[in-house]
C-alpha positions, 0 to 999 in steps of 0.5 A, spaced: 356 651 663 352 656 667 352 656 675 345 655 678 343 656 685 337 652 688 333 652 695 330 645 697 323 647 698 320 640 700 322 632 700 317 627 698 320 620 699 326 619 694 325 626 690 326 633 692 323 639 690 328 645 688 327 652 687 332 656 682 334 663 685 331 669 683 325 665 678 319 661 679 322 655 676 321 649 681 324 642 679 324 635 682 330 631 682 332 624 685 335 625 692 340 620 690 343 625 685 344 630 691 349 630 696 348 627 703 345 631 708 340 635 704 334 637 707 328 642 707 331 649 706 338 647 704 342 651 699 345 648 693 350 650 687 349 646 681 355 646 676 359 642 671 353 637 672 353 636 680 350 639 686 354 642 692 351 644 699 353 651 700 351 656 706 
């Protein structure tokens, strides 16, 4: 599975909007599926069906 990188652009209630690096693909995802501590500006790595906070 391909590794993808995202940045959290906004949070509305129980959903976060994340923007894929080097594209204009923005999706929204339930906060429950993201690691604890996610906030606006957090960088994420998506790999093997899970998200991980990166610096």
